[in-house]
Steps between C-alpha positions, in 0.01 A plus 500: 500500500634840404597750769239749383227240555574487873695798632385861453190360327133588535456221755787651702322835516173329591681323781640835612150647519379205708801535732429871538139433601607230746759731655242775532282274716761291682695805618191635676624299797799730523303826504175403672626565851586858405137558401356364826761648733285790630205267562718248686655776710156621606356153569786375718582842654862487386775749443614556143823313574310192620268517201795482260608158635284300253645698211856438616443125532321482167804660335731248667276218381487652153877509469543146629214375286675607180774247572277220626240521226774550241643161596149357493449631146824331390362167613131505413457787254342842531139384449507257795678753718240765418217262580643410840596858582155634408339265751760609755426868436124447528535293818724767653248774422220299660716415805586867545128584533488276810796664674419634845821691566786662317745217571288238325425739215871570452588128497235434236635784287843336505344190344299718262821663382659160438224398261453844342862490382388271217387813316846654477836327440357155406284656230792711378718193479238306308437771242874540439499155336264620229691801370843583361479831316235641737608314814583808707177673403295190581656458844453869577133484404439200724682674785279805453195291595615528860477878495182506294345281767588758765333771292189309392372310804479787751275684253292198402439387859452843656121462499508155663738626768285802578171312517587156638840529666838344444390141565251513213773654285728203568221254426441674168870476414501129586214431261654714224830313532338160452268613221770678298831323564387138474357522145789713378758259647367229269601714203863487616528120504690489173878495542759628259708215345825428680700591191361854521548559870709802588561566131702180444518254214309529173296797619800723563750433224522872424589593858829308505521468877303435814297786647502466874153606609553377854782751526261781406251383760778475758598856417140609550492350848841648572359845431224431751753393761705810423197717571469337841869535582571850375171669428317570175710809429785273386289246310599629157869485583462154653327383184788623288761321710299179516457491124876524463578242766238249389683472169777314684261215564309483173654166409430339835202266466414396852178310547442636848305819431499612865879481519523676166290795617675536835850471352449733206246735655531534876872429554631760250264758643608425855865518400450828317305654788771406749820562306433752226761780482409827668326741268367222271126467444 
């Protein structure tokens, strides 16, 4: 089969649209707690610092979930992972509605973040298999679903939150997740042939060499770690340095994705934050 029949084809763009819609819904688990924060603060009579605990734990779960679900996708495929994660997201939303205190609610949001991570890096990784010429654009569009989710759902669910409270809002999100993600996940069951993965073999004869997508993803996570370590003001500079450094490892093909991300993303950033020459940004 010719390269143009598989990669950068109409079916690739259709798959990208499906992934974008899935990410729009699945990532609601990341932003939902921000929407309900004032209502939770009032119900449990909390300070703003205490109210932010569920958000903090959901972010920790979200970061960890990208690694765990990514490994899961490698073994069972993106469609199966999406199916399992959608049930996990829905169950977490329903469990959160039964929480009687902020501690239980925060613990549930950690689990919610784990499952919601399926809508970010795993989807980006999957769509990267289906493009060569437009690979960067495709991955960026899938990543943007995360931010579109944060813009769309607060507006869409504002009426439910105002009339019925945050528990009804979470129940609505649980139903939407099951109704939308499950049918769309079926459309992603097809896998790209092994000869075309990562732009290898017959489908990439014009490229001439391996394109290390995992290195790009590792760089992306390195930028996130850099923001934590040194603040967003240096993110652009950190990105520049990471892009240069990651080139050292472009020919390393480790199977352990977690080690790959930590070694090429977090470790260089930590080293640069600790030992960079004075006056360097």
